[in-house]
C-alpha positions in Angstrom: -0.3 0.0 -0.2 1.8 3.5 -1.1 0.7 6.7 0.6 2.1 10.1 0.3 3.2 11.8 3.4 3.1 16.1 3.5 5.5 17.1 6.3 7.9 20.5 6.7 11.3 20.8 6.9 11.2 21.0 11.1 9.0 18.0 11.3 10.9 15.8 9.7 14.0 16.1 11.7 15.0 12.5 13.3 12.9 10.8 10.5 13.8 8.9 7.5 12.2 7.7 4.1 13.1 5.4 1.1 12.3 8.4 -1.3 12.2 12.3 -0.6 11.1 14.8 -2.3 11.7 18.8 -1.6 9.7 21.0 -3.0 11.3 24.4 -4.0 10.6 27.5 -1.2 12.2 30.7 -0.9 15.1 28.9 1.2 17.2 32.2 1.3 14.9 34.3 3.3 15.7 34.3 6.9 13.6 36.3 9.7 15.1 39.2 11.8 17.8 38.2 13.8 18.0 34.5 12.7 21.2 32.7 11.6 21.9 33.4 8.2 22.9 29.3 7.8 19.7 28.5 9.3 18.1 28.2 6.2 20.8 26.0 4.5 20.7 23.6 7.2 17.2 23.0 7.1 17.7 22.1 3.8 20.3 19.7 4.4 18.2 18.2 7.0 15.7 17.8 4.2 17.7 16.1 1.7 19.1 13.8 4.4 16.1 12.0 5.5 16.6 10.2 2.2 17.5 6.1 1.8 17.8 5.5 -1.8 16.0 8.6 -3.8 15.9 12.3 -3.3 13.9 14.7 -6.1 14.9 18.2 -5.6 11.9 20.8 -6.9 13.0 23.5 -8.7 10.9 26.5 -9.8 11.7 29.5 -11.8 15.2 29.5 -10.1 14.5 31.1 -7.2 16.6 28.1 -4.4 20.0 29.6 -4.4 20.9 26.5 -2.7 20.7 24.0 -5.6 22.4 26.4 -8.0 25.6 25.9 -5.8 25.2 22.4 -5.8 25.4 22.2 -9.2 28.8 23.1 -9.2 30.3 20.7 -7.0 32.6 18.0 -7.9 30.5 15.3 -6.3 27.2 15.9 -7.8 26.7 14.2 -10.7 24.3 15.2 -13.3 22.0 12.6 -16.0 19.5 13.3 -18.3 16.0 12.3 -16.5 14.2 9.3 -18.4 11.8 11.0 -20.7 8.2 10.2 -18.9 5.1 9.0 -21.2 1.9 8.3 -20.1 1.6 11.0 -17.9 -2.2 12.2 -16.5 -2.0 15.7 -18.7 -2.6 17.8 -14.9 0.6 16.3 -14.2 1.4 19.6 -15.3 -1.3 22.3 -13.9 0.5 24.4 -11.6 -1.9 25.4 -8.7 -2.4 28.6 -6.6 -3.9 29.9 -3.7 -4.2 33.7 -3.6 -3.2 35.2 0.2 -4.8 38.4 1.3 -1.3 39.9 0.1 -2.4 38.7 -3.6 -5.4 41.0 -4.1 -6.4 44.7 -3.9 -8.1 44.4 -0.4 -10.4 48.1 -1.1 -11.5 46.9 -4.1 -15.0 46.9 -3.8 -14.6 49.6 -1.0 -13.8 52.0 -3.0 -17.5 51.9 -5.4 -20.9 52.6 -3.5 -22.5 50.6 -1.4 -25.7 49.9 -3.9 -23.2 49.1 -6.7 -23.3 45.3 -8.9 -20.8 44.7 -7.4 -21.9 44.0 -4.0 -24.5 41.7 -4.8 -22.2 39.5 -6.9 -20.3 39.4 -3.9 -22.7 38.5 -1.1 -24.2 35.3 -3.5 -20.8 33.8 -4.2 -19.9 30.7 -2.2 -16.1 29.3 -2.5 -16.0 26.8 -4.9 -17.8 28.8 -7.1 -16.3 29.7 -10.9 -14.5 33.0 -12.1 -13.3 34.8 -14.5 -9.5 35.8 -14.5 -9.0 38.4 -16.9 -6.5 41.2 -17.7 -7.1 44.9 -18.2 -4.2 47.2 -19.7 -1.5 46.2 -16.8 -3.9 44.4 -14.0 -5.5 41.2 -13.7 -8.8 40.9 -12.3 -11.3 38.5 -11.4 -15.0 38.4 -13.0 -18.4 36.8 -12.3 -20.5 36.3 -15.2 -18.7 39.8 -16.6 -19.2 41.7 -14.1 -15.5 42.7 -12.2 -15.4 41.4 -8.3 -12.1 41.6 -7.4 -8.2 43.1 -8.4 -5.2 41.4 -7.7 -2.2 43.3 -6.9 0.4 45.4 -8.9 3.0 43.0 -7.9 1.5 39.8 -9.1 2.7 37.6 -12.0 1.0 35.0 -13.5 3.5 32.5 -13.9 5.8 32.6 -17.3 4.3 30.6 -20.1 1.7 29.8 -18.4 -2.0 30.4 -18.7 -5.2 30.6 -16.5 -7.6 27.5 -17.8 -9.6 27.5 -14.1 -10.7 30.2 -11.6 -12.3 29.7 -8.4 -13.6 31.0 -5.3 -11.5 30.0 -2.2 -12.6 32.1 0.5 -14.4 35.4 0.8 -12.8 38.0 3.3 -14.9 40.3 5.1 -13.4 44.1 5.3 -14.6 47.0 7.1 -13.5 50.8 6.7 -11.3 50.6 9.7 -9.4 48.0 8.7 -7.2 49.9 5.8 -4.5 52.9 6.3 -6.0 56.1 7.5 -4.5 57.4 4.0 -7.1 55.6 1.9 -9.8 56.8 4.3 -11.0 59.6 1.9 -11.0 56.6 -1.3 -13.4 54.4 0.7 -17.3 54.6 0.3 -18.5 51.2 1.9 -18.2 50.5 6.1 -18.4 47.0 5.0 -17.3 45.0 1.9 -16.4 41.5 0.3 -13.5 40.2 -0.5 -12.0 37.5 -3.0 -9.2 34.7 -2.7 -9.5 33.0 -5.5 -7.5 29.6 -6.2 -6.0 29.3 -9.8 -5.1 26.9 -12.0 -2.0 26.9 -14.9 -1.5 25.0 -17.2 1.3 25.3 -20.2 1.0 27.6 -22.9 0.2 25.6 -26.2 -0.4 28.5 -28.7 -2.9 30.3 -26.9 -3.4 33.7 -25.9 
């Protein structure tokens, strides 16, 4: 019987497994006052849990520690065997956006009687959405009605297109939640904010 056990690198200390896959992450980030080598030691702990095989995932070149491994004389590189018969959705990338990825004040800057509030009020987790770009920003829509805008710093995965967008969660914001410097632009005492789950697939000549 096979199973997949998902654990953080902190929780695998002292454990061993036949096969280990270490997902990519922000291994070079550190908290204030933290030992600058702490992340490197944590990655070492995760890698040394493997008895037989170790897979190191790397996305968009973020993991600088893996770049260092490639230059070591003890690292042997070989081409991966060509996979066949794999399900197409294994190429998909799933993103659940956080409050930092969305414009929290989008619906709060329009009148309480605007259609966006009625649409937002009827949304439930799992409801389908539309993901569209206008000018230089990404928007969430429902039935053609814009109901949210992503943060200016949000960027979809490179060379991928969004094939599905759904409501993951709905937050409630209040006038006093925002910074005072934005108070003049707020026109509602209360409004909803959608956090979406987005599914991306590799581009196939479509835009």
